[in-house]
N, C-alpha and C positions, 0 to 999 in steps of 0.2 A: 155324170149326166145327169139332167135338170128335168122333175116329174112333171115340170107343168109343161102343156101343150102349145104349141108355137098357135100363134093367131096370124091368120094370111089373109083373113078378110079387111078391105078397105076402110079406114075410118073415114068415115061420110061428116060432112062440115056443112054446118049452117047456114043458111042464104047471108045473114047477116054480116057471116065469116067472109064472107064471098063481097061483098060492098063492102066490108072496110077495108079488106087487100085492098081491093080495085081503087078506092078515094085515097090512100096510102100510098099506091105507085103512080097514081095520077098527080099528085100532092107532088111528091118526090120529084115526078122529072118535071113538073117545071121550074121548080127551086135547080132544080139541075142546068135545066135549061139557060135559066135565068144567070146564076155562076159561069156559068160557061158564055154567056156572053158580055159577060161586064167584069171579065177574071182580073184585068187590072186594076179594078177599081176594088175586089174585093185582095189584091194583094197589099192593096195600098193599106188599108184599112186590118187587116191581119197584121201588118207589120209594123203599124201606129200604134197595135192594141201587145201584139209582145213585145214591143220597145217601153211602156209604158208599165207592161207588169215587171219587165226585169227589171226597171229602176222600184216600183214601189220592193221587191222582194229584196234588192240591194240595199233599199234606208230601210228596210226591216232589220236587215243583218248588220248594218252597221250603227244605225240610233242616229239620232240627232249629232253623237260626238265630231260625227265628219263638218259639220258646215261653224260648230261651236268655237273650235280651235283656232280657226281664222278671224269669227268676230271678236274673241279676246286679244286677239295680237293684234288686230287693227283698231282696238279702243287704249292700248297702253297707254299711249299717250293722253285721251283725259283721265286716263288712275292718278298715272304718276305726279 
């Protein structure tokens, strides 16, 4: 068993903490209401962002090699 006494008193929060929490809840409530009322717009923006992110990740993994091979093949008639 622990020899430390249990503290049963309530933690007293300052007025500044209450103001910050109230302001945070107010701002989050407004943001949530806007997102819910414009759900289709948010969905389209999120989908576009994820497609762009996926494209960048694939380009980083594969590199330029995916486009260089076609460019060289298409220009063979000028090389020979």
